[in-house]
Structure formats: C-alpha cells, structure tokens
Backbone as CSV, one residue per row, in Angstrom:
resi,resn,N_x,N_y,N_z,CA_x,CA_y,CA_z,C_x,C_y,C_z
1,MET,-4.682,-0.132,-12.855,-5.762,0.065,-13.785,-5.264,0.843,-14.996
2,ASN,-4.398,1.827,-14.781,-3.863,2.603,-15.886,-3.024,1.727,-16.806
3,LYS,-2.259,0.816,-16.230,-1.444,-0.089,-17.029,-2.337,-0.984,-17.884
4,LEU,-3.424,-1.421,-17.300,-4.366,-2.283,-18.020,-4.945,-1.536,-19.217
5,LEU,-5.379,-0.316,-18.995,-5.933,0.479,-20.091,-4.883,0.736,-21.168
6,ALA,-3.656,1.049,-20.750,-2.591,1.298,-21.709,-2.312,0.045,-22.530
7,THR,-2.344,-1.105,-21.902,-2.106,-2.363,-22.611,-3.217,-2.635,-23.613
8,LEU,-4.453,-2.416,-23.200,-5.577,-2.636,-24.107,-5.522,-1.687,-25.306
9,ILE,-5.190,-0.431,-25.062,-5.091,0.542,-26.150,-3.952,0.170,-27.086
10,ALA,-2.811,-0.240,-26.523,-1.694,-0.670,-27.358,-2.081,-1.883,-28.195
11,GLY,-2.863,-2.782,-27.614,-3.344,-3.939,-28.364,-4.232,-3.531,-29.527
12,LEU,-5.085,-2.533,-29.297,-5.941,-2.044,-30.383,-5.116,-1.447,-31.514
13,PHE,-4.103,-0.661,-31.155,-3.240,-0.091,-32.179,-2.495,-1.186,-32.936
14,ALA,-2.025,-2.177,-32.209,-1.290,-3.263,-32.854,-2.190,-4.014,-33.831
15,THR,-3.433,-4.276,-33.437,-4.339,-4.995,-34.340,-4.724,-4.127,-35.529
16,SER,-4.828,-2.818,-35.346,-5.152,-1.947,-36.484,-3.991,-1.896,-37.472
17,VAL,-2.774,-1.963,-36.988,-1.610,-1.982,-37.873,-1.615,-3.261,-38.697
18,PHE,-1.937,-4.385,-38.078,-2.007,-5.646,-38.815,-3.137,-5.601,-39.848
19,ALA,-4.231,-4.958,-39.510,-5.368,-4.907,-40.417,-5.059,-4.044,-41.638
20,GLN,-4.209,-3.028,-41.501,-3.890,-2.134,-42.596,-2.697,-2.609,-43.420
21,GLY,-2.059,-3.680,-43.001,-0.884,-4.179,-43.710,-1.214,-4.622,-45.118
22,ALA,-0.161,-4.886,-45.910,-0.333,-5.337,-47.295,-0.998,-6.704,-47.299
23,THR,-1.844,-6.939,-48.269,-2.550,-8.210,-48.351,-1.644,-9.275,-48.969
24,PRO,-1.431,-10.359,-48.232,-0.607,-11.436,-48.782,-1.411,-12.261,-49.783
25,SER,-0.725,-13.194,-50.460,-1.411,-14.015,-51.462,-2.432,-14.940,-50.802
26,ASN,-2.178,-15.385,-49.562,-3.122,-16.229,-48.829,-3.501,-15.495,-47.528
27,PRO,-4.457,-14.579,-47.561,-4.727,-13.707,-46.409,-5.364,-14.391,-45.204
28,VAL,-6.032,-15.483,-45.376,-6.791,-16.072,-44.283,-5.897,-16.742,-43.256
29,ALA,-5.004,-17.607,-43.644,-4.203,-18.384,-42.703,-3.201,-17.532,-41.921
30,PRO,-2.338,-16.732,-42.544,-1.360,-15.969,-41.757,-2.005,-14.904,-40.872
31,ALA,-3.033,-14.249,-41.346,-3.668,-13.200,-40.555,-4.287,-13.792,-39.300
32,ALA,-4.916,-14.935,-39.410,-5.526,-15.571,-38.248,-4.466,-16.006,-37.255
33,ALA,-3.357,-16.543,-37.748,-2.278,-16.976,-36.857,-1.644,-15.785,-36.170
34,THR,-1.421,-14.715,-36.890,-0.805,-13.520,-36.314,-1.729,-12.897,-35.276
35,THR,-3.008,-12.804,-35.595,-3.971,-12.222,-34.660,-4.057,-13.069,-33.398
36,THR,-4.028,-14.380,-33.554,-4.090,-15.262,-32.397,-2.859,-15.083,-31.532
37,LYS,-1.692,-15.009,-32.165,-0.446,-14.813,-31.408,-0.469,-13.472,-30.687
38,ALA,-0.932,-12.447,-31.385,-1.001,-11.112,-30.771,-1.984,-11.115,-29.606
39,ALA,-3.109,-11.798,-29.789,-4.105,-11.855,-28.723,-3.550,-12.596,-27.512
40,LYS,-2.814,-13.681,-27.776,-2.203,-14.428,-26.665,-1.167,-13.580,-25.948
41,ALA,-0.361,-12.855,-26.717,0.653,-11.997,-26.102,-0.002,-10.902,-25.266
42,ASP,-1.081,-10.327,-25.810,-1.797,-9.292,-25.060,-2.405,-9.868,-23.785
43,ALA,-2.944,-11.076,-23.890,-3.538,-11.708,-22.710,-2.467,-11.960,-21.648
44,LYS,-1.281,-12.384,-22.079,-0.189,-12.601,-21.121,0.209,-11.294,-20.455
45,GLU,0.278,-10.218,-21.243,0.629,-8.914,-20.680,-0.416,-8.455,-19.667
46,VAL,-1.673,-8.658,-20.010,-2.753,-8.265,-19.112,-2.671,-9.062,-17.811
47,LYS,-2.430,-10.376,-17.928,-2.302,-11.205,-16.726,-1.140,-10.737,-15.871
48,ALA,-0.019,-10.433,-16.510,1.153,-9.964,-15.766,0.856,-8.645,-15.068
49,ASP,0.160,-7.747,-15.754,-0.185,-6.460,-15.152,-1.128,-6.640,-13.967
50,VAL,-2.093,-7.522,-14.129,-3.042,-7.769,-13.042,-2.317,-8.361,-11.842
51,LYS,-1.409,-9.305,-12.095,-0.629,-9.897,-11.000,0.201,-8.832,-10.301
52,ALA,0.850,-7.980,-11.088,1.688,-6.931,-10.504,0.846,-5.963,-9.679
53,ASP,-0.315,-5.581,-10.204,-1.192,-4.663,-9.469,-1.679,-5.292,-8.170
54,THR,-2.020,-6.576,-8.220,-2.489,-7.276,-7.021,-1.380,-7.348,-5.990
55,LYS,-0.183,-7.679,-6.454,0.959,-7.773,-5.537,1.253,-6.411,-4.911
56,GLU,1.185,-5.364,-5.717,1.425,-4.012,-5.217,0.357,-3.617,-4.195
57,ALA,-0.880,-3.967,-4.450,-1.969,-3.651,-3.518,-1.767,-4.381,-2.195
58,LYS,-1.349,-5.650,-2.264,-1.094,-6.400,-1.034,0.046,-5.773,-0.242
59,THR,1.107,-5.379,-0.944,2.249,-4.753,-0.280,1.829,-3.440,0.378
60,ASP,1.025,-2.650,-0.340,0.540,-1.392,0.229,-0.324,-1.633,1.458
61,ALA,-1.162,-2.658,1.407,-2.023,-2.969,2.546,-1.192,-3.377,3.752
62,LYS,-0.152,-4.183,3.518,0.721,-4.588,4.616,1.438,-3.381,5.203
63,ALA,1.920,-2.493,4.343,2.619,-1.300,4.820,1.674,-0.415,5.629
64,ASP,0.444,-0.269,5.148,-0.538,0.537,5.880,-0.841,-0.077,7.244
65,ALA,-0.916,-1.402,7.293,-1.174,-2.079,8.562,-0.012,-1.861,9.525
66,LYS,1.213,-1.927,9.011,2.384,-1.705,9.859,2.403,-0.275,10.393
67,VAL,2.048,0.673,9.554,2.003,2.075,9.992,0.946,2.255,11.074
68,ALA,-0.204,1.632,10.874,-1.271,1.732,11.873,-0.828,1.104,13.192
69,ASP,-0.146,-0.048,13.123,0.360,-0.681,14.342,1.382,0.210,15.041
70,ALA,2.258,0.824,14.262,3.268,1.702,14.839,2.621,2.909,15.519
71,LYS,1.595,3.458,14.884,0.893,4.601,15.487,0.210,4.183,16.790
72,GLN,-0.397,3.008,16.773,-1.069,2.514,17.976,-0.050,2.280,19.083
73,ASP,1.087,1.677,18.735,2.143,1.452,19.723,2.655,2.772,20.291
74,ALA,2.775,3.776,19.430,3.230,5.088,19.885,2.227,5.700,20.861
75,LYS,0.935,5.535,20.569,-0.094,6.060,21.470,-0.024,5.369,22.826
76,VAL,0.149,4.047,22.797,0.223,3.286,24.053,1.450,3.720,24.846
77,THR,2.582,3.846,24.176,3.814,4.265,24.851,3.658,5.666,25.436
78,LYS,3.046,6.551,24.681,2.829,7.922,25.155,1.917,7.920,26.385
79,ALA,0.873,7.102,26.352,-0.056,7.018,27.482,0.665,6.486,28.724
80,LYS,1.518,5.468,28.540,2.267,4.914,29.671,3.205,5.967,30.255
81,ALA,3.894,6.694,29.401,4.812,7.726,29.872,4.053,8.819,30.621
82,HIS,2.899,9.191,30.107,2.087,10.214,30.770,1.632,9.729,32.149
83,ARG,1.202,8.460,32.201,0.770,7.890,33.476,1.911,7.893,34.487
84,LYS,3.125,7.507,34.048,4.284,7.493,34.946,4.612,8.902,35.423
85,ALA,4.532,9.877,34.521,4.824,11.261,34.899,3.820,11.770,35.924
86,VAL,2.548,11.473,35.711,1.513,11.895,36.660,1.753,11.240,38.014
87,LYS,2.103,9.952,37.988,2.357,9.231,39.241,3.554,9.843,39.976
88,ALA,4.618,10.172,39.237,5.798,10.778,39.853,5.466,12.153,40.428
89,LYS,4.680,12.945,39.699,4.282,14.260,40.188,3.443,14.132,41.453
90,THR,2.552,13.142,41.472,1.704,12.924,42.640,2.553,12.547,43.842
91,LYS,3.528,11.661,43.662,4.414,11.271,44.760,5.215,12.462,45.256
92,ALA,5.727,13.267,44.326,6.512,14.435,44.714,5.644,15.423,45.491
93,HIS,4.444,15.621,45.041,3.533,16.542,45.730,3.195,16.012,47.128
94,ALA,2.959,14.683,47.231,2.649,14.093,48.531,3.837,14.244,49.478
95,ALA,5.043,14.053,48.964,6.243,14.218,49.799,6.392,15.669,50.231
96,GLU,6.082,16.583,49.353,6.170,18.005,49.682,5.153,18.376,50.752
97,VAL,3.946,17.875,50.626,2.902,18.139,51.620,3.318,17.557,52.967
98,LYS,3.882,16.371,52.946,4.319,15.719,54.174,5.434,16.525,54.842
99,ALA,6.373,17.028,54.012,7.462,17.837,54.555,6.925,19.146,55.130
100,ASP,5.993,19.759,54.470,5.388,20.990,54.958,4.648,20.733,56.276
101,ALA,3.996,19.576,56.368,3.265,19.234,57.584,4.230,19.055,58.752
102,LYS,5.396,18.474,58.500,6.392,18.293,59.567,6.931,19.628,60.034
103,GLU,7.160,20.526,59.093,7.694,21.838,59.464,6.663,22.656,60.246
104,ALA,5.412,22.518,59.899,4.380,23.290,60.548,3.976,22.702,61.893
105,ALA,4.280,21.447,62.127,3.902,20.810,63.382,4.674,21.434,64.529
106,PRO,3.996,21.689,65.668,4.682,22.288,66.818,5.639,21.274,67.447
107,LYS,6.716,21.781,67.928,7.709,20.907,68.537,7.669,21.000,70.009
C-alpha cells in the first residue's frame, strides 16, 4: 500500500512538472501525448506494484501456514513423547511394586 501511495504521489509530481514546463508552439498535441504516455507508465507501475504486493502477501500466507503446521507437529510430537514417558514410568512403578510384593511375601 505504501508503494502504491508513493507511486501515485510521484505521478502527481511528474504531471505538475509537465504542467509548469515551457509552452511549445503547438501546446495541445505534444502535451496530450506526453500526459498519455506518463499516465500509461504510471498505470504500468501501479499494476506491477499491485502484483508484487499480492505475490508477497501469498508468500507470507504460505509461510504463516507452514509455521502453524510446524507448531502443530511439535505439539503432537511433544504429546506423544509425554505419553511414552508416562507409560514407561507406569511400567517401572508396576515392576517396582511387583518386586516389593515378592520381597514382602513370606517364604
């Protein structure tokens, strides 16, 4: 958006410079041709800026989506690791209880 505004302002300055220029012997034909060329050039610049901004926005959206996917994958991986750790702790505790029960059992 800033590029668009800068382009429009530059176009205004460019047209004001043409308007203040020296008056030629035939002012109607060259001034109209120059203004048309300048307007076309400005329109091309605006189109290019809009295309660039759109492309940049799409790239940013894709990057944001990838970051979100990576965060989600990290959460899933962390949850799986936590589940495995809890399961291992539970097995170790059960084995410890079983060993304690064997030691306490009368022979």
